C-alpha positions in Angstrom: 113.3 99.9 91.2 109.3 101.0 91.7 108.5 99.5 95.2 104.6 99.8 96.7 104.3 99.4 100.1 100.9 97.2 101.3 99.6 98.0 105.1 97.9 94.4 105.7 95.0 95.1 108.0 92.9 93.4 110.2 89.5 94.6 109.0 86.0 95.4 111.6 82.0 94.8 110.4 80.7 97.8 110.5 78.3 98.5 112.7 75.7 99.5 111.0 75.6 96.3 108.7 72.2 93.9 109.6 73.0 92.4 112.3 71.4 88.7 111.5 73.4 89.1 108.8 76.4 89.5 110.6 75.5 86.3 113.2 75.0 84.1 109.7 78.5 85.3 108.5 80.5 84.2 111.5 78.1 81.0 111.9 79.0 80.2 108.4 82.5 81.2 109.0 83.0 78.3 112.0 81.3 76.2 110.3 83.3 76.0 107.3 86.5 76.4 109.0 85.6 73.7 111.3 84.5 71.4 108.8 87.0 67.9 108.5 87.2 68.9 104.3 85.2 71.4 101.7 82.5 72.7 102.2 79.3 71.6 100.5 79.2 74.2 97.5 75.9 76.0 99.3 77.7 76.9 102.6 80.0 78.5 100.3 78.5 80.2 98.3 76.0 81.5 101.0 79.4 83.0 102.8 80.9 84.0 99.5 77.9 86.4 99.3 77.5 87.5 102.1 81.8 88.0 102.9 81.8 89.9 99.7 78.3 91.8 101.0 80.4 93.1 103.8 83.4 94.1 102.3 81.3 96.4 100.0 80.0 98.2 102.3 79.8 101.5 102.0 82.0 102.6 105.4 81.8 106.2 107.2 83.5 107.2 110.2 80.6 106.6 111.9 79.9 103.2 110.8 83.9 101.9 110.8 86.4 104.3 112.1 88.6 101.4 112.4 89.0 101.7 108.4 89.4 104.5 108.7 92.2 104.9 111.1 93.7 102.4 108.8 93.6 104.5 105.5 94.8 107.7 107.8 98.1 104.9 108.6 99.1 104.5 105.3 99.0 108.0 104.8 101.3 108.8 107.0 103.9 105.7 105.8 103.4 106.4 102.8 104.6 110.3 103.9 107.2 109.1 106.0 108.6 106.8 102.9 108.1 108.3 100.3 106.5 105.0 99.0 102.3 104.4 97.2 100.7 102.9 100.5 97.8 100.0 99.7 95.7 99.2 101.9 94.2 95.8 102.1 92.1 93.9 104.9 92.2 90.5 105.5 88.5 90.1 106.2 85.4 92.7 106.2 86.7 95.4 104.6 87.7 95.8 100.8 89.9 95.7 99.5 91.4 92.7 100.0 94.6 92.1 100.5 94.2 89.9 96.8 93.0 93.1 95.8 95.6 94.9 97.2 98.1 93.2 95.4 96.5 93.4 91.9 96.3 96.9 92.9 100.3 97.7 93.3 101.1 94.9 90.3 99.2 96.7 87.7 101.1 100.3 89.4 104.3 98.5 87.7 105.1 97.3 90.8 108.3 95.7 90.8 109.2 95.5 94.7 105.9 94.9 97.0 107.1 95.5 100.6 104.2 93.7 103.1 103.6 95.1 106.6 101.5 94.5 109.0 101.2 97.1 112.5 100.4 93.3 114.2 103.0 93.4 116.2 103.2 89.8 117.9 104.0 86.5 117.6 100.8 84.7 117.5 98.3 86.0 115.7 96.5 83.6 113.0 96.1 86.8 110.6 100.5 88.0 110.8 102.0 84.3 110.9 99.8 82.4 108.5 97.0 84.1 106.4 99.1 87.1 105.2 102.3 84.5 104.2 99.2 82.6 102.4 98.4 85.9 100.5 101.9 86.7 99.5 102.9 83.2 98.2 99.3 83.6 96.3 100.6 87.0 95.0 104.4 85.1 94.4 102.5 83.6 92.1 100.5 85.2 90.4 103.0 87.6 89.7 106.6 85.9 89.7 108.3 89.0 87.9 107.9 91.1 91.2 109.6 91.1 94.6 108.1 90.5 97.5 109.1 90.9 101.1 107.2 90.4 104.5 108.6 92.8 107.3 107.3 90.8 109.7 107.4 89.2 113.1 109.4 92.6 114.6 112.2 92.4 117.2 110.2 92.4 119.9 112.5 94.6 122.2 111.7 96.8 119.6 108.3 96.8 119.6 108.2 96.9 123.3 110.4 100.2 123.6 107.8 101.6 121.3 105.0 101.2 123.4 107.5 102.3 126.2 107.5 105.6 125.0 103.8 106.0 124.1 103.6 105.7 127.5 106.3 107.6 128.2 104.5 111.0 126.5 100.7 110.2 127.5 102.4 110.8 131.1 
């Protein structure tokens, strides 16, 4: 069975993205999330244009070290598991989770395992956005098995963090 791992990351705006457009992006995002119904088409179009521009902004180590750390984590997971790992971002960066699922499906995947480094419960991305993206992918690719490796065992998370403290000192 061909298995591909999708590493679901948050994403960050690049630090050299125009400040006014970053503020406009967050303002539109907030307004659209808090509207009682669907946003006006003009607002939706403005948001999508800014989202597309931000997601496709050229990333460098200097303007988005988070993007590069995400790629580094994917490489390490691939090295340790032997599986191909594709990074998908919830927001701000490309590829989106949907794009990552598309790449995995075109690669002949029979099973896609989704994992995120978001370790604790309570986050909107890990509890809502990622499962919703997986559900959309299940409908789009019914012949592929999907597994979401989350939530994590809190005791194991604590053990991992305690080990990091021990290694640091």
